[in-house]
C-alpha positions in Angstrom: -21.1 -4.4 -24.5 -24.4 -5.1 -26.5 -26.2 -1.8 -26.0 -29.7 -3.0 -27.6 -33.4 -3.5 -26.6 -35.7 -5.5 -28.2 -39.5 -3.9 -28.1 -42.4 -6.3 -28.7 -45.4 -5.4 -30.8 -49.2 -6.1 -32.4 -50.3 -5.8 -35.4 -54.1 -5.3 -34.8 -56.7 -6.8 -37.2 -57.1 -3.9 -39.7 -54.1 -4.0 -40.5 -53.4 -7.5 -41.1 -54.1 -7.5 -44.5 -51.1 -4.9 -44.8 -48.8 -7.2 -42.3 -46.3 -8.3 -44.9 -45.7 -4.6 -45.9 -45.7 -3.2 -42.2 -43.0 -5.9 -41.4 -41.0 -5.1 -44.1 -40.8 -1.6 -42.9 -40.1 -2.6 -39.4 -37.8 -4.9 -40.7 -35.7 -2.2 -43.0 -35.4 -0.2 -39.5 -34.9 -2.6 -37.0 -33.6 -6.5 -36.7 -37.2 -8.3 -36.7 -36.4 -11.2 -34.6 -39.7 -12.8 -34.7 -43.4 -12.6 -35.5 -46.9 -14.6 -34.9 -50.4 -14.8 -35.5 -53.1 -14.9 -33.0 -56.4 -16.2 -33.5 -58.8 -15.9 -30.7 -61.7 -18.3 -29.8 -63.8 -14.7 -29.5 -63.7 -11.1 -29.9 -64.2 -10.8 -25.7 -60.6 -13.1 -25.0 -59.2 -10.7 -27.4 -60.5 -7.9 -25.6 -59.2 -9.6 -22.5 -55.6 -9.0 -23.9 -56.1 -5.4 -25.0 -57.6 -4.4 -21.5 -54.3 -6.3 -19.8 -51.9 -4.5 -22.6 -53.2 -1.3 -21.5 -53.4 -1.9 -17.7 -49.3 -0.8 -18.3 -49.6 2.0 -20.6 -50.6 5.5 -20.4 -53.5 5.5 -22.5 -56.8 6.5 -21.0 -58.8 3.1 -20.4 -62.2 4.5 -21.2 -60.6 5.7 -24.8 -59.5 1.7 -25.0 -63.2 0.5 -24.1 -64.9 3.6 -26.1 -63.0 3.8 -28.9 -60.4 1.1 -29.7 -62.4 -2.0 -28.3 -65.2 -0.8 -30.3 -63.8 -0.4 -33.7 -62.0 -3.4 -33.4 -65.2 -5.4 -32.5 -66.0 -5.1 -36.0 -63.1 -7.6 -37.3 -61.6 -10.9 -36.6 -60.7 -11.2 -33.2 -57.1 -11.8 -34.2 -53.5 -10.0 -34.2 -50.3 -10.6 -35.3 -47.4 -10.0 -32.0 -43.9 -9.4 -33.3 -40.7 -9.0 -31.8 -38.0 -5.9 -33.0 -34.6 -5.8 -31.7 -33.2 -1.8 -31.5 -29.5 -1.3 -31.7 -27.9 2.0 -30.0 -31.6 3.2 -28.7 -31.7 6.8 -28.5 -33.9 7.7 -25.3 -35.5 10.7 -23.7 -38.6 11.8 -21.2 -41.8 12.0 -22.5 -43.3 15.0 -22.0 -47.1 13.5 -21.0 -46.2 10.8 -18.4 -42.0 11.0 -18.0 -41.5 7.9 -19.0 -38.2 7.5 -20.9 -38.9 6.1 -24.8 -37.5 6.1 -28.1 -38.4 8.4 -30.2 -37.4 6.6 -33.6 -40.1 3.8 -32.4 -43.1 7.3 -31.9 -42.1 8.3 -35.3 -42.4 4.9 -36.9 -45.6 3.7 -35.2 -46.9 6.9 -36.5 -45.4 6.9 -40.2 -47.4 3.3 -40.2 -50.6 4.6 -39.0 -50.2 7.3 -41.7 -49.5 5.3 -44.4 -52.3 3.1 -43.4 -55.0 4.9 -41.7 -56.4 5.8 -45.3 -57.3 2.1 -46.4 -59.2 1.4 -43.6 -62.7 3.0 -43.5 -63.9 5.0 -40.4 -60.2 5.1 -39.1 -59.8 5.2 -34.9 -56.5 6.1 -34.0 -54.5 3.4 -32.7 -56.3 0.3 -34.5 -53.4 -0.4 -36.9 -49.7 -0.7 -34.5 -48.8 -1.0 -31.5 -45.0 -1.2 -30.4 -43.8 -0.6 -26.6 -42.1 2.2 -26.3 -39.9 1.2 -23.5 -38.0 -2.0 -22.2 -40.8 -2.1 -19.3 -43.6 -2.1 -21.7 -41.9 -4.8 -23.0 -41.4 -6.9 -20.9 -45.3 -6.5 -19.6 -46.4 -7.6 -23.2 -44.1 -11.4 -23.2 -45.9 -11.7 -19.8 -49.2 -11.1 -20.9 -48.1 -13.5 -23.7 -47.1 -16.2 -21.2 -49.8 -16.1 -18.6 -52.4 -14.9 -21.0 -52.4 -15.4 -24.7 -51.3 -19.1 -24.3 -54.3 -19.9 -21.7 -57.0 -18.4 -24.4 
């Protein structure tokens, strides 16, 4: 029986110039299945995708609107979407929302953020990378890509 999970994620515009290094770091830890760069006609299109993405997360929409989106507006409306395969994932309950998450993914996101936050002026948390914490969020990302991004 295959005991693996596929998770989706995004490298946001401020970190795109480090995409090769970030994808390599992901690939050293997990199997990198694929990635694709999306360029949007306007930031409003990307903003709709970001809002939809975080509707399924436990992050405050005030934070998303007032900090993340505001900060990302200073960059080109683009992102890198990727999918990784994790063999034998170890799940635990998140303390703040009781959802099942993979601790190694949370640690990896934080490691990547810590490595590149000094390279980005006026760094705000979460403007480097997003990785779904569980299969439910990944399914939502896949649906988001199929229904929203391809229409833009």
